[in-house]
MIDO-21672 format. One line per field, with one value per atom (N, C-alpha, C): x, y, z; atom name; residue number from 1. Coordinates in steps of 0.02 Angstrom, whole numbers. Layout:
<nodes>
X	[X,...] $
Y	[Y,...] $
Z	[Z,...] $
atom	[CA,...] $
seq	[NUM,...] $
</nodes>
This chain:
<nodes>
X	[-7994,-7977,-8035,-8017,-8066,-8060,-8117,-8119,-8154,-8121,-8149,-8148,-8205,-8210,-8222,-8189,-8197,-8206,-8240,-8245,-8258,-8236,-8247,-8274,-8309,-8338,-8338,-8329,-8337,-8370,-8422,-8459,-8428,-8393,-8360,-8286,-8267,-8196,-8151,-8152,-8188,-8262,-8297,-8368,-8395,-8461,-8489,-8462,-8444,-8415,-8441,-8422,-8442,-8399,-8403,-8368,-8416,-8400,-8438,-8391,-8411,-8370,-8415,-8392,-8423,-8370,-8385,-8338,-8369,-8327,-8351,-8301,-8331,-8292,-8336,-8318,-8361,-8428,-8481,-8549,-8571,-8531,-8550,-8534,-8579,-8569,-8587,-8546,-8559,-8548,-8592,-8585,-8578,-8534,-8523,-8520,-8549,-8544,-8553,-8526,-8534,-8524,-8552,-8546,-8513,-8481,-8447,-8467,-8472,-8499,-8449,-8383,-8334,-8269,-8251,-8193,-8171,-8126,-8105,-8115,-8114,-8120,-8064,-8002,-7946,-7952,-7975,-7984,-8037,-8090,-8142,-8119,-8079,-8051,-8008,-7965,-7921,-7959,-8007,-8048,-8085,-8108,-8144,-8099,-8037,-7989,-7977,-7967,-7954,-8013,-8073,-8133,-8143,-8132,-8139,-8091,-8028,-7979,-7997,-8020,-8040,-8098,-8140,-8199,-8185,-8126,-8110,-8102,-8123,-8121,-8066,-8030,-7976,-7922,-7861,-7806,-7778,-7819,-7797,-7797,-7830,-7838,-7808,-7784,-7760,-7819,-7803,-7853,-7838,-7887,-7881,-7926,-7896,-7933,-7935,-7995,-8007,-8030,-7996,-8012,-8000,-8039,-8027,-7985,-7958,-7918,-7844,-7819,-7747,-7708,-7737,-7705,-7688,-7736,-7726,-7681,-7698,-7662,-7589,-7577,-7508,-7467,-7498,-7461,-7433,-7471,-7450,-7408,-7433,-7401,-7336,-7330,-7270,-7218,-7232,-7182,-7181,-7229,-7230,-7239,-7285,-7299,-7237,-7199,-7137,-7088,-7084,-7041,-7066,-7132,-7161,-7144,-7149,-7133,-7060,-7015,-6943,-6930,-6969,-6959,-7005,-7036,-7079,-7142,-7166,-7227,-7222,-7163,-7154,-7190,-7235,-7271,-7327,-7344,-7395,-7462,-7515,-7583,-7607,-7658,-7693,-7647,-7600,-7551,-7586,-7639,-7676,-7702,-7729,-7757,-7703,-7648,-7594,-7564,-7556,-7530,-7578,-7643,-7694,-7692,-7685,-7680,-7621,-7564,-7504,-7516,-7552,-7567,-7616,-7671,-7722,-7704,-7659,-7642,-7590,-7555,-7499,-7515,-7571,-7581,-7604,-7612,-7642,-7594,-7606,-7573,-7620,-7602,-7647,-7619,-7663,-7647,-7696,-7670,-7713,-7721,-7782,-7799,-7833,-7810,-7845,-7900,-7959,-8014,-8037,-8055,-8080,-8148,-8156,-8220,-8273,-8335,-8392,-8385,-8359,-8348,-8389,-8438,-8483,-8467,-8414,-8400,-8453,-8493,-8550,-8531,-8479,-8461,-8431,-8393,-8367,-8424,-8472,-8530,-8571,-8578,-8616,-8580,-8515,-8476,-8486,-8484,-8494,-8563,-8615,-8682,-8687,-8657,-8657,-8621,-8563,-8524,-8561,-8588,-8624,-8687,-8723,-8784,-8768,-8715,-8697,-8672,-8636,-8612,-8672,-8722,-8780,-8829,-8841,-8897,-8876,-8813,-8791,-8821,-8823,-8802,-8728,-8710,-8642,-8603,-8550,-8504,-8455,-8414,-8364,-8296,-8264,-8195,-8150,-8144,-8110,-8040,-7995,-7928,-7929,-7972,-7976,-8004,-8060,-8091,-8046,-8010,-7964,-7909,-7882,-7830,-7855,-7917,-7947,-7954,-7980,-7990,-7924,-7873,-7809,-7774,-7787,-7755,-7790,-7850,-7886,-7872,-7826,-7812,-7771,-7732,-7690,-7711] $
Y	[-9033,-9055,-9038,-9013,-8999,-9055,-9085,-9140,-9116,-9127,-9105,-9164,-9177,-9225,-9186,-9205,-9170,-9221,-9199,-9240,-9194,-9216,-9180,-9226,-9197,-9237,-9196,-9229,-9197,-9248,-9227,-9270,-9261,-9310,-9304,-9292,-9257,-9245,-9228,-9169,-9111,-9111,-9073,-9065,-9029,-9029,-8998,-9033,-8995,-9024,-8992,-9022,-8996,-9023,-8992,-9017,-9017,-9060,-9063,-9066,-9034,-9030,-9043,-9083,-9091,-9076,-9027,-9005,-9018,-9043,-9056,-9028,-8997,-8974,-8986,-9035,-9054,-9076,-9046,-9063,-9023,-8974,-8931,-8965,-8955,-8983,-8930,-8925,-8877,-8912,-8900,-8927,-8869,-8879,-8829,-8866,-8837,-8867,-8813,-8827,-8781,-8821,-8794,-8826,-8779,-8809,-8771,-8799,-8755,-8777,-8819,-8807,-8845,-8848,-8908,-8916,-8989,-9008,-9078,-9104,-9169,-9201,-9179,-9179,-9160,-9088,-9043,-8973,-8969,-9007,-9004,-9035,-9088,-9118,-9067,-9033,-8983,-8921,-8900,-8842,-8854,-8914,-8930,-8919,-8941,-8931,-8857,-8819,-8747,-8711,-8724,-8691,-8709,-8771,-8792,-8752,-8747,-8710,-8636,-8608,-8537,-8523,-8573,-8561,-8569,-8593,-8600,-8531,-8527,-8464,-8461,-8517,-8519,-8566,-8553,-8599,-8627,-8626,-8650,-8726,-8760,-8832,-8868,-8929,-8967,-8981,-8984,-8996,-9064,-9108,-9173,-9174,-9183,-9183,-9254,-9277,-9344,-9337,-9371,-9367,-9434,-9448,-9509,-9494,-9433,-9413,-9428,-9478,-9493,-9434,-9399,-9340,-9289,-9271,-9221,-9249,-9307,-9336,-9349,-9383,-9400,-9338,-9290,-9229,-9194,-9194,-9160,-9207,-9266,-9311,-9342,-9352,-9383,-9332,-9268,-9217,-9194,-9218,-9197,-9122,-9094,-9023,-8982,-9002,-8966,-8967,-9023,-9027,-8984,-8982,-8939,-8866,-8846,-8777,-8762,-8807,-8797,-8789,-8825,-8824,-8775,-8730,-8679,-8706,-8763,-8796,-8812,-8816,-8826,-8890,-8881,-8937,-8965,-8933,-8959,-8928,-8965,-8940,-8911,-8870,-8842,-8798,-8765,-8724,-8670,-8639,-8587,-8613,-8673,-8702,-8724,-8752,-8772,-8711,-8656,-8595,-8569,-8573,-8551,-8596,-8662,-8708,-8690,-8678,-8660,-8598,-8551,-8488,-8501,-8534,-8542,-8593,-8639,-8691,-8669,-8614,-8593,-8590,-8561,-8553,-8616,-8671,-8730,-8788,-8827,-8892,-8943,-8968,-9011,-9081,-9129,-9200,-9226,-9255,-9283,-9358,-9381,-9452,-9473,-9527,-9554,-9601,-9594,-9640,-9671,-9733,-9766,-9737,-9715,-9688,-9742,-9723,-9768,-9832,-9824,-9882,-9878,-9834,-9832,-9782,-9742,-9691,-9636,-9624,-9578,-9507,-9478,-9410,-9408,-9458,-9462,-9472,-9514,-9525,-9462,-9424,-9362,-9312,-9307,-9262,-9281,-9345,-9369,-9348,-9357,-9338,-9263,-9223,-9150,-9131,-9161,-9145,-9164,-9224,-9248,-9206,-9191,-9150,-9083,-9051,-8985,-8992,-9045,-9056,-9065,-9102,-9117,-9059,-9026,-8978,-8905,-8893,-8823,-8793,-8727,-8681,-8688,-8672,-8682,-8616,-8613,-8557,-8569,-8519,-8525,-8536,-8591,-8605,-8568,-8502,-8457,-8479,-8495,-8516,-8578,-8626,-8687,-8672,-8635,-8621,-8577,-8530,-8488,-8530,-8576,-8621,-8667,-8691,-8734,-8698,-8635,-8599,-8580,-8563,-8545,-8607,-8666,-8726,-8750,-8724,-8742,-8696,-8648,-8600,-8630,-8681,-8710,-8781] $
Z	[1926,1859,1812,1754,1701,1650,1634,1585,1522,1465,1401,1353,1322,1267,1203,1149,1086,1029,977,916,857,799,737,684,635,582,518,461,396,349,316,270,201,177,112,120,170,188,129,99,126,109,150,142,203,211,271,333,384,444,507,563,627,682,739,798,857,906,967,1026,1080,1141,1201,1247,1313,1365,1408,1460,1528,1574,1642,1693,1744,1801,1862,1903,1959,1932,1957,1935,1875,1855,1799,1732,1684,1617,1566,1513,1460,1393,1346,1278,1229,1180,1127,1061,1009,943,890,831,774,710,655,590,540,490,437,370,319,254,214,223,185,226,247,291,290,334,339,410,416,481,528,503,546,570,526,547,603,597,647,713,709,770,808,771,802,824,783,801,867,878,940,1001,997,1052,1064,1010,1016,1048,1023,1049,1122,1140,1210,1255,1234,1274,1277,1222,1221,1268,1280,1321,1396,1414,1486,1518,1581,1617,1669,1678,1728,1705,1727,1713,1779,1831,1897,1903,1858,1864,1803,1812,1755,1707,1643,1592,1559,1561,1528,1467,1409,1346,1318,1304,1277,1205,1160,1089,1056,1004,965,903,900,842,853,817,819,791,742,712,766,807,859,914,940,997,980,924,906,887,854,835,897,950,1011,1055,1069,1117,1091,1027,999,975,988,971,899,859,789,783,823,820,834,885,901,843,808,749,692,683,630,643,707,725,707,726,712,637,597,524,489,528,499,467,489,464,390,363,291,268,220,191,234,289,335,321,336,329,395,390,449,492,460,496,537,508,544,610,610,672,720,695,740,775,739,770,822,807,855,917,907,964,1008,978,1017,1059,1031,1067,1125,1112,1164,1217,1202,1251,1302,1288,1331,1406,1426,1499,1536,1501,1532,1540,1592,1600,1569,1510,1471,1468,1480,1471,1419,1365,1313,1324,1309,1314,1250,1220,1162,1186,1156,1170,1104,1106,1046,1029,968,946,939,949,940,981,1042,1085,1150,1150,1207,1262,1253,1303,1296,1347,1340,1317,1345,1325,1255,1236,1167,1118,1135,1092,1084,1138,1135,1090,1095,1052,979,965,896,871,911,890,877,921,911,846,834,774,710,708,649,637,691,685,654,676,649,577,562,493,446,469,427,422,478,482,490,505,514,577,581,529,513,451,429,425,464,462,404,390,336,368,349,369,320,331,283,263,310,289,244,260,220,151,148,84,40,70,31,1,41,18,-38,-30,-81,-147,-145,-208,-241,-201,-232,-260,-231,-258,-322,-335,-396,-454,-446,-499,-555,-541,-594,-609] $
atom	[N,CA,C,N,CA,C,N,CA,C,N,CA,C,N,CA,C,N,CA,C,N,CA,C,N,CA,C,N,CA,C,N,CA,C,N,CA,C,N,CA,C,N,CA,C,N,CA,C,N,CA,C,N,CA,C,N,CA,C,N,CA,C,N,CA,C,N,CA,C,N,CA,C,N,CA,C,N,CA,C,N,CA,C,N,CA,C,N,CA,C,N,CA,C,N,CA,C,N,CA,C,N,CA,C,N,CA,C,N,CA,C,N,CA,C,N,CA,C,N,CA,C,N,CA,C,N,CA,C,N,CA,C,N,CA,C,N,CA,C,N,CA,C,N,CA,C,N,CA,C,N,CA,C,N,CA,C,N,CA,C,N,CA,C,N,CA,C,N,CA,C,N,CA,C,N,CA,C,N,CA,C,N,CA,C,N,CA,C,N,CA,C,N,CA,C,N,CA,C,N,CA,C,N,CA,C,N,CA,C,N,CA,C,N,CA,C,N,CA,C,N,CA,C,N,CA,C,N,CA,C,N,CA,C,N,CA,C,N,CA,C,N,CA,C,N,CA,C,N,CA,C,N,CA,C,N,CA,C,N,CA,C,N,CA,C,N,CA,C,N,CA,C,N,CA,C,N,CA,C,N,CA,C,N,CA,C,N,CA,C,N,CA,C,N,CA,C,N,CA,C,N,CA,C,N,CA,C,N,CA,C,N,CA,C,N,CA,C,N,CA,C,N,CA,C,N,CA,C,N,CA,C,N,CA,C,N,CA,C,N,CA,C,N,CA,C,N,CA,C,N,CA,C,N,CA,C,N,CA,C,N,CA,C,N,CA,C,N,CA,C,N,CA,C,N,CA,C,N,CA,C,N,CA,C,N,CA,C,N,CA,C,N,CA,C,N,CA,C,N,CA,C,N,CA,C,N,CA,C,N,CA,C,N,CA,C,N,CA,C,N,CA,C,N,CA,C,N,CA,C,N,CA,C,N,CA,C,N,CA,C,N,CA,C,N,CA,C,N,CA,C,N,CA,C,N,CA,C,N,CA,C,N,CA,C,N,CA,C,N,CA,C,N,CA,C,N,CA,C,N,CA,C,N,CA,C,N,CA,C,N,CA,C,N,CA,C,N,CA,C,N,CA,C,N,CA,C,N,CA,C,N,CA,C,N,CA,C,N,CA,C,N,CA,C,N,CA,C,N,CA,C,N,CA,C,N,CA,C,N,CA,C,N,CA,C] $
seq	[1,1,1,2,2,2,3,3,3,4,4,4,5,5,5,6,6,6,7,7,7,8,8,8,9,9,9,10,10,10,11,11,11,12,12,12,13,13,13,14,14,14,15,15,15,16,16,16,17,17,17,18,18,18,19,19,19,20,20,20,21,21,21,22,22,22,23,23,23,24,24,24,25,25,25,26,26,26,27,27,27,28,28,28,29,29,29,30,30,30,31,31,31,32,32,32,33,33,33,34,34,34,35,35,35,36,36,36,37,37,37,38,38,38,39,39,39,40,40,40,41,41,41,42,42,42,43,43,43,44,44,44,45,45,45,46,46,46,47,47,47,48,48,48,49,49,49,50,50,50,51,51,51,52,52,52,53,53,53,54,54,54,55,55,55,56,56,56,57,57,57,58,58,58,59,59,59,60,60,60,61,61,61,62,62,62,63,63,63,64,64,64,65,65,65,66,66,66,67,67,67,68,68,68,69,69,69,70,70,70,71,71,71,72,72,72,73,73,73,74,74,74,75,75,75,76,76,76,77,77,77,78,78,78,79,79,79,80,80,80,81,81,81,82,82,82,83,83,83,84,84,84,85,85,85,86,86,86,87,87,87,88,88,88,89,89,89,90,90,90,91,91,91,92,92,92,93,93,93,94,94,94,95,95,95,96,96,96,97,97,97,98,98,98,99,99,99,100,100,100,101,101,101,102,102,102,103,103,103,104,104,104,105,105,105,106,106,106,107,107,107,108,108,108,109,109,109,110,110,110,111,111,111,112,112,112,113,113,113,114,114,114,115,115,115,116,116,116,117,117,117,118,118,118,119,119,119,120,120,120,121,121,121,122,122,122,123,123,123,124,124,124,125,125,125,126,126,126,127,127,127,128,128,128,129,129,129,130,130,130,131,131,131,132,132,132,133,133,133,134,134,134,135,135,135,136,136,136,137,137,137,138,138,138,139,139,139,140,140,140,141,141,141,142,142,142,143,143,143,144,144,144,145,145,145,146,146,146,147,147,147,148,148,148,149,149,149,150,150,150,151,151,151,152,152,152,153,153,153,154,154,154,155,155,155,156,156,156] $
</nodes>
């Protein structure tokens, strides 16, 4: 079994953001994090899941993803995402990331688990620290789809 903890953060929401990932397989542990100059908390939560799945090297084992994001967990577990797909994502946010998630998640058997944030779970706490550190200190990448959408919505 592959265990993945993810967290996302945005200061100002929108504002500088980051994500943190802790992955475990047996005794092996890997951490991944990145920061963005202008994004949202929900985008970073979802980006963390996508990046974690993209970094996997095998699909032979079940993947358990732990997140404190109700947005991510409920969208997938409660069937909201499937309904959005059927309706062409009409009126939904973060469509670029949801489409990417659908693509990268295909080869895996994924079980999502909600964990309460800031409740003492060591791997969740570590993800939070990684995400906030990247949001605060960078380096900051550009969340191109988000920033493009923001600038076009400011035209009128």
